[in-house]
C-alpha positions as CSV (number, residue, x, y, z in Angstrom):
1,M,86.1,132.0,117.9
2,L,87.5,131.5,114.5
3,N,91.1,132.4,113.7
4,A,91.2,135.8,112.1
5,D,92.4,136.0,108.5
6,P,95.9,137.3,108.5
7,L,95.6,138.6,105.0
8,L,92.6,140.9,105.8
9,K,93.6,144.4,106.8
10,R,91.8,145.5,110.0
11,P,92.2,148.8,111.9
12,K,94.3,148.8,115.1
13,L,92.9,150.2,118.1
14,T,95.9,151.3,120.0
15,S,94.5,153.7,122.6
16,A,91.9,153.2,125.3
17,A,89.9,156.2,123.9
18,L,89.7,154.6,120.5
19,L,88.8,151.2,122.0
20,A,86.1,152.8,124.1
21,R,84.6,154.5,121.2
22,A,84.4,151.3,119.2
23,L,82.8,149.5,122.1
24,D,80.2,152.2,122.3
25,G,79.5,151.8,118.7
26,L,79.1,148.0,119.0
27,R,76.8,147.9,122.0
28,P,73.5,148.8,120.3
29,D,74.0,145.9,117.8
30,V,74.8,143.1,120.3
31,R,72.9,141.2,122.9
32,S,75.6,139.7,125.0
33,Q,79.2,140.4,126.2
34,S,80.5,137.5,124.2
35,E,79.0,139.0,121.0
36,I,80.9,142.2,121.8
37,W,84.2,140.3,122.0
38,Q,83.4,138.4,118.8
39,K,82.5,141.5,116.8
40,L,85.4,143.6,118.2
41,T,88.0,140.9,117.3
42,D,86.5,140.3,113.9
43,R,86.6,144.0,113.0
44,Y,89.7,145.3,114.7
45,V,93.1,144.4,115.9
46,V,93.0,144.9,119.7
47,D,94.8,144.4,122.9
48,L,92.7,141.8,124.6
49,D,93.9,143.0,128.1
50,A,92.8,146.5,127.3
51,V,89.5,145.3,126.2
52,A,89.1,143.2,129.4
53,A,89.8,146.4,131.4
54,L,87.0,148.3,129.8
55,L,84.4,145.6,129.8
56,P,82.8,144.9,133.2
57,A,83.5,141.5,134.6
58,S,80.6,139.1,134.7
59,E,80.2,138.0,138.3
60,P,78.8,134.5,139.0
61,D,75.5,134.3,140.9
62,T,75.7,133.9,144.6
63,H,75.1,130.5,145.8
64,W,73.9,130.4,149.3
65,L,74.4,127.4,151.6
66,P,71.3,126.2,153.4
67,A,70.9,127.5,157.0
68,R,71.7,125.3,159.9
69,D,69.0,124.6,162.5
């Protein structure tokens, strides 16, 4: 992710309700969770912990060990 331009004014999302509304607005335009992070941090100043709390965690695929005979 590129560093944000500090001279560019971006709206601050300070409450969970505003953050959830912004996430709902971005979801139709993106294909992956990483794109959501990118677009959200490019357009707004956000608390990354609050974003992480609202976005579902991506769980790794289960890796099954071979059965013993």
